[in-house]
C-alpha positions in Angstrom: -0.1 0.3 -0.2 3.2 2.2 0.6 4.2 1.9 -2.8 1.0 2.9 -4.5 0.8 5.8 -2.1 4.1 6.9 -3.8 3.3 5.8 -7.1 0.0 8.5 -6.6 2.3 11.3 -5.4 4.4 11.0 -8.4 1.2 11.5 -10.8 -0.1 13.5 -8.3 0.5 16.9 -10.7 -1.8 15.1 -13.6 -4.6 17.3 -14.2 -8.1 15.4 -12.8 -11.9 16.4 -13.7 -12.9 18.3 -10.4 -15.9 20.5 -9.7 -16.0 23.4 -7.6 -18.8 24.4 -5.2 -19.2 27.7 -3.6 -21.4 29.8 -1.8 -22.3 32.1 1.5 -23.2 30.8 4.8 -25.9 32.9 6.9 -27.5 32.9 10.1 -31.3 31.6 9.4 -32.3 33.8 12.2 -30.8 37.1 11.6 -29.3 37.0 7.7 -25.9 38.0 8.7 -23.0 36.0 7.4 -21.4 33.3 9.4 -17.5 33.1 9.7 -15.4 30.2 10.9 -17.9 27.9 9.6 -16.5 24.1 9.2 -17.4 22.7 5.7 -16.2 19.2 5.4 -16.6 16.9 1.9 -17.2 13.9 3.7 -16.5 11.6 0.7 -12.6 12.5 0.4 -12.6 14.2 3.4 -11.7 17.7 2.1 -12.4 20.7 3.9 -12.6 24.4 4.4 -13.9 27.0 6.5 -15.8 30.3 5.8 -14.4 33.8 6.1 -15.6 37.0 7.5 -18.4 37.4 4.7 -19.3 34.0 5.2 -18.0 32.8 1.7 -16.6 29.6 1.0 -15.4 27.7 -1.8 -14.6 24.1 -2.5 -12.2 23.3 -5.4 -11.2 19.9 -4.9 -14.5 18.3 -5.6 -14.3 14.9 -7.2 -16.1 15.0 -10.3 -16.3 11.4 -10.8 -18.3 10.7 -7.7 -21.9 11.5 -8.7 -23.4 12.0 -5.3 -21.5 13.7 -2.5 -22.0 14.7 1.1 -21.3 18.3 2.4 -21.5 19.0 6.1 -21.8 22.5 7.5 -20.6 22.7 11.3 -20.5 25.4 14.0 -20.7 25.2 17.6 -24.0 27.3 18.3 -25.7 26.1 15.3 -27.7 22.9 14.0 -25.4 20.8 12.0 -26.5 21.1 8.2 -25.7 17.8 5.8 -26.2 18.5 2.3 -26.6 15.0 -0.2 -25.7 17.0 -3.6 -26.4 15.7 -6.9 -22.5 16.3 -8.4 -22.7 16.2 -12.4 -22.9 19.9 -12.6 -19.2 21.0 -12.9 -19.6 24.6 -11.1 -22.5 25.1 -8.6 -23.4 27.8 -5.9 -24.3 26.5 -2.8 -25.9 28.9 0.2 -26.5 27.6 3.4 -28.4 28.7 6.2 -28.0 27.6 9.8 -30.1 27.5 12.4 -29.1 28.9 15.9 -29.6 26.5 18.1 -28.8 26.3 22.5 -29.4 22.3 22.7 -26.3 20.4 21.3 -27.2 20.1 17.7 -27.5 16.5 16.0 -23.7 15.2 14.6 -23.3 13.6 11.8 -22.1 10.0 12.4 -20.2 7.4 10.3 -20.3 4.1 12.3 -24.0 3.0 10.6 -22.1 2.5 7.4 -22.4 5.8 5.7 -22.5 9.4 6.5 -25.8 10.6 8.0 -27.0 12.9 11.2 -28.0 11.3 14.1 -32.3 11.7 13.4 -31.6 10.3 10.0 -29.8 7.0 10.9 -31.9 4.2 11.4 -30.1 2.9 14.7 -29.6 4.9 17.4 -25.7 6.2 17.2 -24.4 8.4 20.2 -21.2 10.9 19.9 -18.4 11.8 22.5 -16.0 14.6 21.8 -12.6 14.5 23.0 -13.6 17.8 25.1 -16.1 15.6 26.8 -13.5 12.8 27.9 -10.7 15.1 28.9 -12.9 17.3 31.1 -14.4 14.2 32.6 -11.9 14.9 35.6 -11.3 10.9 35.6 -7.6 9.2 35.2 -9.5 6.4 33.6 -10.7 7.4 29.7 -13.2 4.3 29.8 -14.9 5.9 33.1 -15.3 9.1 31.0 -17.4 7.5 28.6 -19.7 6.0 31.3 -21.6 9.4 31.7 -23.5 8.5 29.0 -26.4 6.1 29.9 -26.4 2.4 29.1 -22.5 2.4 29.5 -21.0 1.3 32.7 -17.6 -0.4 33.4 -15.7 -3.4 35.1 -12.7 -2.3 36.8 -10.2 -3.5 38.9 -8.1 0.1 38.7 -8.2 3.5 36.8 -5.8 1.6 34.6 -7.8 -1.6 34.2 -11.2 -1.3 33.5 -13.3 -2.5 30.5 -16.6 -1.2 28.9 -19.9 -2.5 29.9 -23.0 -1.6 27.4 -26.7 -2.5 28.4 -25.0 -5.5 30.5 -22.7 -7.2 28.3 -18.9 -6.8 28.3 -15.7 -8.6 27.3 -16.0 -10.4 23.9 -19.6 -9.3 23.5 -18.6 -5.6 22.4 -16.2 -4.6 19.9 -14.1 -1.2 20.6 -12.6 0.1 17.6 -9.8 2.2 16.6 -11.0 4.1 13.4 -13.0 1.1 12.1 -10.1 -1.6 13.4 -11.4 -3.9 15.7 -9.0 -4.1 18.8 -7.6 -7.2 19.5 -6.0 -7.1 23.1 -7.4 -10.6 24.6 -10.3 -9.4 25.9 -11.7 -12.2 27.0 -10.9 -11.4 30.8 -12.1 -8.1 32.8 -8.2 -8.0 33.7 -7.4 -7.4 30.2 -8.4 -3.8 29.1 -8.4 -2.6 25.9 -4.9 -0.7 24.6 -6.4 2.8 23.4 -6.2 6.4 24.3 -8.2 9.2 24.0 -5.9 11.9 22.2 -6.0 12.2 18.6 -9.7 11.6 17.9 -12.5 13.4 16.2 -14.9 11.7 18.5 -16.0 8.8 19.8 -19.5 7.1 18.5 -21.3 4.3 20.3 -23.9 1.6 19.0 -25.8 0.2 22.1 -27.0 -3.4 20.6 -26.3 -5.9 18.5 -24.4 -3.9 15.4 -22.8 -7.2 13.8 -24.0 -6.6 10.2 -21.0 -4.1 9.8 -18.4 -5.2 12.4 -18.6 -8.8 12.9 -19.9 -11.2 15.6 -18.2 -10.1 18.6 -20.4 -6.6 18.2 -23.9 -8.6 19.9 -23.6 -5.9 22.6 -22.6 -3.0 20.8 -19.7 -1.0 19.7 -17.2 1.6 20.8 -15.5 3.7 17.6 -12.7 6.0 18.4 -12.9 7.9 15.1 -9.8 9.5 14.1 -9.3 13.4 13.9 -9.9 15.3 10.8 -7.0 16.2 8.5 -5.8 20.0 8.1 -7.7 22.2 6.2 -5.6 23.1 3.2 -2.4 24.5 3.0 -2.6 24.9 7.3 -0.5 23.4 9.7 -2.1 22.8 13.1 -1.2 21.6 16.6 -2.5 21.0 20.0 -0.8 20.5 23.6 -2.6 18.8 26.2 -1.8 18.7 30.2 -3.5 17.3 32.8 -2.7 16.8 36.6 -5.1 15.0 38.8 -4.5 15.1 43.0 -5.4 11.8 43.5 -3.2 9.6 41.9 -0.7 12.7 41.6 -1.3 11.6 38.1 0.2 13.6 35.0 -0.8 13.6 31.5 1.0 15.3 29.0 0.2 14.9 24.8 1.4 17.0 21.7 0.0 16.8 18.5 0.8 18.4 15.2 -1.2 18.0 11.7 -0.8 19.6 8.3 -2.0 19.5 4.6 0.3 20.9 1.6 -1.9 20.5 -1.5 -4.1 17.8 0.2 -0.9 15.9 1.2 -2.2 15.7 4.8 0.7 14.3 7.5 0.1 13.8 11.4 1.9 13.0 14.4 1.4 12.9 18.1 2.7 11.6 20.9 1.8 11.0 24.6 2.9 10.3 28.3 0.2 8.9 31.1 1.6 8.4 34.7 0.2 7.9 37.6 0.7 6.8 41.5 -1.9 4.2 43.8 -5.1 5.7 44.1 -6.4 7.0 47.1 -10.2 5.3 48.2 -12.8 7.5 49.8 -11.5 6.3 53.6 -8.3 8.0 52.7 -6.5 4.5 52.2 -3.7 3.9 49.6 -5.6 0.9 47.4 -1.9 -1.2 46.9 -0.5 -1.2 43.0 -3.0 0.6 41.3 -0.6 2.6 39.7 -0.6 2.7 35.6 2.0 4.5 33.3 1.0 4.8 29.5 3.1 6.2 26.6 1.9 6.3 23.1 2.7 7.7 19.4 1.2 8.1 16.5 1.6 8.7 12.8 -0.2 9.3 9.9 0.1 10.4 6.0 -2.0 10.5 2.9 -3.1 11.9 -0.2 -6.5 13.6 -1.4 -7.3 13.7 -4.9 -10.4 14.0 -6.9 -10.7 10.2 -7.8 -10.2 9.3 -4.2 -7.9 9.2 -0.8 -5.6 7.1 0.7 -4.5 7.1 4.3 -1.7 5.0 6.4 -2.1 4.9 10.2 0.4 3.5 12.9 -1.0 4.0 16.2 1.8 2.6 19.3 0.9 1.9 22.5 3.1 0.8 25.5 0.9 0.2 28.5 2.4 -0.7 32.4 -0.6 -1.8 34.7 -0.4 -2.3 38.1 -2.4 -5.6 39.3 -3.9 -5.3 42.6 -3.5 -9.1 44.0 -2.2 -10.9 47.1 1.0 -11.2 46.8 1.5 -7.5 45.1 -0.2 -6.4 48.6 1.9 -8.0 50.4 5.2 -6.3 48.7 4.3 -3.0 47.4 5.8 -0.1 48.2 3.9 3.2 49.3 4.2 6.6 47.1 5.7 5.3 44.1 4.7 5.7 40.4 7.3 2.9 38.8 5.5 -0.4 38.0 8.4 -2.8 39.7 6.1 -6.2 40.6 3.0 -7.8 39.4 1.9 -5.6 36.5 0.6 -6.2 33.0 3.6 -5.0 30.5 1.9 -4.3 27.3 2.4 -3.6 23.9 0.3 -2.7 21.0 0.9 -2.0 17.5 -1.3 -1.2 14.6 -0.6 -0.4 11.1 -3.8 0.5 9.2 -4.5 1.6 5.6 -7.9 3.3 4.6 -8.7 4.0 0.9 -11.4 5.4 -1.2 -12.3 5.3 -4.8 -15.2 7.4 -6.4 -16.3 5.9 -9.6 -19.5 7.2 -10.3 -22.2 6.3 -8.4 -19.8 3.8 -6.6 -17.4 4.3 -3.9 -15.3 1.7 -3.1 -13.6 1.5 0.4 -10.6 -0.9 0.6 -9.1 -1.0 4.1 -6.3 -3.5 5.8 -5.0 -3.5 9.0 -1.9 -5.6 10.7 -2.2 -5.3 14.7 0.3 -6.8 16.8 -0.1 -7.2 20.7 2.5 -8.4 22.9 1.0 -9.3 26.6 3.5 -10.1 29.5 2.4 -10.6 33.5 5.7 -9.3 35.2 5.1 -11.3 38.7 8.1 -11.1 41.5 11.8 -11.9 41.0 11.6 -13.6 43.9 9.8 -16.2 41.9 11.2 -18.9 39.5 9.9 -17.4 36.6 9.0 -13.6 37.2 7.4 -13.5 34.0 4.3 -15.4 34.2 2.5 -15.0 31.1 3.9 -14.1 28.0 1.5 -14.0 24.9 1.9 -12.8 21.3 -1.2 -12.1 19.0 -0.9 -11.0 15.6 -4.0 -10.2 13.5 -4.1 -9.2 9.5 -7.5 -7.8 8.9 -9.2 -7.1 5.6 -12.4 -5.0 4.8 -13.3 -4.0 1.4 -16.9 -2.6 0.8 -18.9 -0.8 -2.4 -21.0 1.8 -1.3 -23.8 2.6 -4.7 -25.8 5.6 -4.2 -28.3 4.9 -6.8 -30.3 8.0 -6.0 -29.9 10.9 -3.3 -32.3 8.6 -1.1 -31.4 5.4 -1.5 -27.5 3.5 -0.8 -26.7 0.0 -1.4 -23.4 -1.4 0.9 -22.0 -5.0 -0.4 -18.7 -5.9 0.9 -16.3 -9.0 2.1 -14.5 -8.8 5.8 -12.3 -11.3 7.2 -9.2 -11.6 9.6 -6.5 -14.1 10.4 -5.2 -14.5 13.7 -2.3 -16.0 15.3 -1.8 -16.7 19.0 1.8 -18.1 19.9 3.0 -18.7 24.0 6.7 -17.5 24.5 8.9 -19.3 27.1 6.9 -18.2 30.2 5.2 -20.8 32.2 1.7 -20.0 32.0 -0.6 -20.5 28.9 -3.4 -19.7 29.7 -4.7 -20.1 26.2 -3.0 -22.4 23.5 -0.9 -21.6 20.3 -3.7 -21.3 17.5 -5.0 -20.0 14.0 -8.0 -18.5 13.4 -9.7 -17.8 10.2 -12.5 -15.3 10.1 -14.4 -14.4 6.7 -18.1 -12.7 6.0 -20.2 -11.6 3.3 -22.2 -8.5 4.6 -25.0 -6.5 2.8 -26.8 -3.1 3.9 -29.7 -1.5 2.2 -30.6 2.4 3.5 -33.4 4.3 2.0 -35.2 7.3 2.6 -39.4 7.2 1.9 -41.6 10.3 1.4 -38.9 12.4 3.0 -40.0 11.2 6.7 -39.1 7.1 7.1 -35.2 6.7 6.9 -35.1 2.5 6.7 -32.0 -0.3 7.1 -32.4 -3.6 6.3 -29.1 -5.7 6.1 -27.8 -9.3 6.1 -24.3 -10.8 6.9 -23.1 -14.5 6.7 -19.8 -15.3 8.6 -17.5 -18.3 8.6 -15.4 -18.7 11.6 -12.5 -21.2 11.8 -10.3 -22.1 14.9 -7.3 -24.4 14.2 -5.2 -25.5 17.4 -2.2 -27.9 16.6 -0.7 -30.5 18.5 1.2 -28.8 21.7 1.8 -29.4 25.1 -0.4 -27.3 27.5 1.6 -26.5 30.4 -1.4 -25.4 32.6 -3.2 -29.0 31.8 -4.2 -30.8 35.2 -6.5 -33.6 36.4 -9.4 -31.3 36.9 -10.9 -31.8 33.3 -9.4 -34.1 31.1 -12.0 -33.4 27.7 -9.7 -30.4 26.7 -7.7 -32.4 24.4 -5.2 -30.9 21.7 -5.5 -30.8 18.3 -8.7 -29.2 18.0 -10.4 -27.9 14.6 -13.5 -26.2 15.3 -15.5 -24.2 12.6 -19.0 -21.9 13.3 -21.2 -20.3 10.7 -24.7 -18.4 10.7 -26.3 -15.4 9.8 -27.0 -12.3 11.2 -29.3 -9.6 10.5 -31.0 -6.1 11.3 -33.9 -4.1 10.3 -35.1 -0.4 11.1 -36.9 2.8 10.8 -36.7 6.3 11.8 -39.7 8.0 11.0 -39.6 11.8 11.7 -43.3 12.9 12.6 -42.2 16.2 12.5 -39.4 19.2 13.2 -39.9 17.8 17.0 -40.6 14.1 17.2 -39.0 11.1 16.0 -39.8 7.4 16.5 -36.8 4.8 16.0 -37.5 1.1 16.1 -34.9 -1.7 15.5 -34.8 -5.1 15.4 -31.6 -7.2 15.3 -30.2 -11.2 16.0 -26.5 -11.5 15.9 -24.4 -14.6 16.6 -21.5 -14.7 18.8 -18.9 -17.8 18.3 -17.0 -18.9 21.2 -13.8 -17.7 21.7 -10.2 -19.4 22.5 -10.2 -19.0 26.3 -14.1 -19.9 26.9 -13.4 -23.1 24.3 -9.7 -24.0 25.9 -9.0 -22.6 29.1 -7.5 -25.3 31.7 -5.3 -23.5 34.3 -4.6 -20.8 36.7 -5.6 -16.9 35.5 -4.5 -14.5 38.3 -6.0 -15.6 41.2 -8.7 -18.3 39.7 -8.3 -21.9 38.2 -10.3 -21.5 35.0 -11.4 -24.1 32.8 -13.5 -23.9 29.0 -15.4 -26.1 27.4 -14.7 -27.2 23.7 -18.1 -28.2 23.1 -19.8 -24.9 23.7 -22.0 -23.8 20.9 -22.3 -20.2 19.4 -24.3 -17.4 21.3 -27.4 -15.8 19.6 -29.0 -12.3 20.3 -32.3 -11.4 19.4 -32.8 -7.7 20.3 -35.7 -5.0 19.7 -35.0 -1.6 20.5 -37.4 1.7 20.4 -36.0 5.1 20.9 -38.8 8.2 21.1 -36.7 11.6 20.8 -38.5 15.2 21.4 -36.2 18.3 20.4 -36.8 22.0 19.9 -34.6 25.2 20.4 -34.7 24.9 24.5 -35.3 21.2 25.5 -34.5 18.0 24.2 -35.8 14.3 25.7 -35.1 10.7 24.7 -36.4 7.4 26.0 -35.1 4.2 24.9 -36.4 0.9 26.3 -35.3 -2.4 24.7 -35.4 -6.3 25.3 -32.3 -8.6 24.6 -33.1 -12.2 24.4 -29.9 -14.2 24.6 -29.7 -18.2 23.4 -26.8 -19.9 24.4 -25.1 -17.0 26.9 -21.9 -17.8 27.7 -20.5 -16.7 30.8 -17.9 -17.4 33.7 -19.2 -19.5 36.8 -18.0 -19.6 40.3 -18.0 -23.6 41.0 -18.0 -24.8 44.5 -14.7 -26.4 44.1 -11.1 -25.4 44.9 -7.6 -26.9 43.4 -5.4 -28.5 45.4 -3.6 -25.2 46.2 -6.9 -24.1 47.3 -7.7 -21.8 44.3 -11.1 -21.0 43.6 -12.3 -23.0 40.3 -14.1 -21.2 37.7 -15.8 -23.0 34.4 -17.4 -21.5 31.2 -21.2 -22.5 31.0 -23.9 -21.6 28.9 -27.8 -20.6 29.6 -30.8 -19.3 27.8 -30.9 -15.7 29.4 -32.5 -12.2 28.9 -31.4 -8.4 29.6 -34.0 -5.8 29.3 -34.5 -2.3 30.3 -33.6 1.4 28.8 -32.3 4.5 29.3 -34.1 7.9 29.6 -32.3 11.5 28.8 -33.7 15.0 29.1 -31.7 18.3 28.6 -33.6 22.0 29.4 -31.8 25.0 28.7 -33.0 28.3 29.7 -32.2 31.6 28.5 -29.2 30.2 27.0 -27.2 30.3 29.8 -28.6 27.8 32.0 -28.6 24.2 31.0 -30.1 21.0 33.0 -29.9 17.9 32.2 -30.7 14.2 33.4 -29.9 10.7 32.6 -31.1 7.5 34.2 -30.3 3.9 33.4 -32.5 0.7 34.2 -31.0 -2.9 33.6 -32.5 -6.4 34.8 -30.6 -9.2 33.3 -31.8 -13.0 34.0 -30.9 -16.4 33.2 -34.1 -19.0 32.5 -33.9 -20.5 36.0 -34.9 -17.2 37.4 -30.8 -16.8 38.8 -29.3 -13.3 38.2 -26.9 -12.5 35.4 -23.0 -11.8 36.6 -21.7 -8.0 35.7 -25.4 -6.0 36.0 -24.7 -2.6 36.9 -26.3 -0.8 39.3 -29.1 1.6 37.7 -28.2 5.1 38.0 -29.3 8.4 37.8 -27.3 11.4 36.9 -28.1 15.2 37.4 -25.7 17.9 35.7 -26.5 21.7 35.9 -24.3 23.8 34.0 -24.4 27.9 34.0 -22.4 29.9 31.0 -21.4 33.5 32.4 -20.7 36.1 29.9 -17.6 36.9 28.3 -15.3 39.5 30.4 -11.8 40.6 30.2 -9.5 37.7 28.8 -11.9 35.1 29.4 -14.1 33.7 27.2 -17.3 31.5 27.7 -16.6 30.5 31.4 -19.1 28.2 32.9 -19.4 26.3 36.3 -21.2 22.8 36.6 -22.5 20.7 39.4 -23.2 17.1 39.2 -25.0 14.6 40.9 -24.9 10.5 40.7 -27.0 8.1 42.6 -26.3 4.9 42.1 -29.2 2.1 43.1 -28.6 -0.8 45.6 -27.6 -4.0 43.4 -30.1 -6.4 45.4 -30.2 -8.7 42.9 -26.5 -9.8 42.2 -25.7 -13.4 40.6 -25.2 -16.8 42.8 -21.5 -15.9 43.2 -21.6 -12.0 43.9 -22.4 -10.2 46.7 -24.9 -7.5 47.2 -23.9 -3.7 46.6 -25.4 -0.7 48.6 -26.5 2.5 47.0 -24.2 5.5 46.9 -24.2 8.9 45.6 -21.4 11.2 44.4 -21.3 15.1 43.9 -19.0 16.8 40.9 -18.2 20.5 40.5 -16.2 21.9 37.3 -15.5 25.7 36.0 -13.4 26.4 33.0 -13.5 28.6 30.5 -11.3 29.9 27.2 -8.4 32.4 27.9 -7.4 34.5 25.2 -3.6 35.4 24.9 -2.9 36.9 21.7 -3.7 34.7 19.1 -4.2 31.8 21.4 -7.1 30.6 23.1 -6.4 28.4 25.8 -9.0 25.8 27.2 -8.8 25.6 30.9 -11.2 23.5 33.3 -10.6 22.4 37.0 -13.1 19.2 37.7 -13.6 18.0 41.2 -15.0 14.4 41.2 -16.1 12.7 44.6 -16.2 15.9 46.1 -17.1 14.9 49.5 -15.1 11.8 49.3 -17.1 9.3 49.9 -16.3 6.0 50.4 -18.4 3.2 48.2 -18.4 0.2 46.3 -19.4 0.1 42.6 -21.1 -3.3 41.9 -18.4 -3.8 38.7 -15.5 -3.2 40.7 -13.4 -6.4 41.0 -11.8 -4.8 44.2 -14.6 -4.9 46.0 -14.0 -8.8 47.1 -10.7 -7.5 48.7 -12.2 -4.9 50.3 -11.0 -1.9 48.8 -13.4 1.1 48.1 -13.6 3.2 44.8 -12.0 6.5 44.1 -12.1 8.9 46.8 -11.9 12.9 46.0 -9.7 13.5 42.7 -9.4 17.2 41.7 -8.2 17.5 38.1 -6.7 20.4 36.0 -6.9 20.2 32.2 -5.1 22.8 30.0 -5.4 22.3 26.2 -3.8 25.1 24.0 -4.4 24.8 20.3 -2.1 26.5 17.7 -1.2 27.5 14.3 2.3 26.6 13.0 1.2 28.0 9.7 -2.0 29.7 8.8 
């Protein structure tokens, strides 16, 4: 792919047919021109901004793309998405933008094509990087949980797994710009390796999303979308700095991106370093320290006939593990990982390419992923590297988008991956050496009916093969002799989705979606037979695939001052796979856990309300309700507490050199979880109060974003039901005050 890019660069001076679109952007209410509107051609990621008179001009419109989509966005205005018939060489397109004090619906991509949130037939939520960085939490995953329906399983701020509507682990997908992360995610102790910098937004799908993303998306998808390229002939940068009082955490990140005649490039680097956190009873929770380093590079070209991009992401994480041996030997007030920590290296090299052929757009994407996972124990042990796993994966995704009309889009494609797992010389082989090969055919229809109904229907067929060669299993024991190598397993089945969004009028919309997806058992669920952390885990090679049937209803109302959303769902799960505590122990007194299956159901919903009074005062509330049951009436594990969140935000008028100053107060109430699974314990209710202040400080040409956030300001001691430190008697994090600084700058304007 790099050779192809070099060839394209050499021929880039050849003149290609391209169209021009220009116009003027005005305020719909006052008729005045609007400056600094971001105008973005979504097809080939080419953009510009409007000048002080509201004028703009797009010169690099691909003439061979017959239908294009252009996004117009600016804070304080409703985002405009225009679908344009591009067969005219030069045209004028004037835009009137509607002022709004309610957060505008955004353009999303995770549903298969560019559309606004209200147009899409499946519900897709969007979180900006500012919301993540200003959450006041050392945990990136926790910053996402402010959205209803999302929660997290956590051993520490650095070791956390997302939960979507009660499903987690390999039931949900985490994507790095569309690339499925493979981080041995079968365990709550194995976090996804990704950071929040260098992104445009995070998109979240709650519920089965397997049509476009594969069988592991039965519970939902979290997609980290890369930041947009710099506008033409500009070089921009940003510097982020955070400090957290609770962990004495230091976070620094620097990024620069440029665009020279639509040759785009960028680089970014960052570090995170946190000491052990302090709980609400003012005790240091041992070995919860974590350290992370990251580096990101990208380059590519944008031409009238397509766009071609290369991305490289590297993350190096050292995550402390709070286990009894570490508790007995840890040293207080240090941030360096010395013993009992995960040593993780993750490389992703990906290529994303679009080619325009009339009414068709062809996407050719590929990625190579290399994940090296080690568990470093103690120098006092015979082997201080207890686990040493290497996972390599080559994935591909080839799709054609056929826009037959401005209202109808077809997607056909083929996806697949080849994945190899290998054990090094460490004594613990928690999963065996194995090779898997997956391939899938996908089809999706998206259309608009009567200008009020957006409909979507899709079908997917997956074939998954797992080959486990003959090998000596170092953890083999007498506890289960049914797990014998070699193994050759194959799973295949269909997934489907169908949904509509009915825009009743400018105020009301109703979204209804049904989906069914299957998930084949993963390597750990099939083959584990040994000690994993502090428990002995046993798989089941005779497991059958898990099948979900979910129905979602979304009722939405909004005007210029209020937005209300109610989203009930019902999820039937056949052959639900879960890890269950048994009443047996090993000769070394480790509890034995077995992977089991049962039919189950998870149902509940989320509610959201936002009210803006006189443009300055904003009051919002969310509530999440969830029940998870097995067929026999017993409760499922890892079902979070039902939670109510309230937030009041007041925006002051600008004064002196401070722009957009604000103060925000938040309240979280978590109901008691009185319905734990068989081997969980009940969790009492708790409440937290948070406070934030901030604004933009103007210093010459710089506008510096500064915020101070205080989480758990009353220093409450509490257990969250999904904290895996609860069984060791450690409370969740106490008071934490974070200072967040973001400095955007122009290198070349």
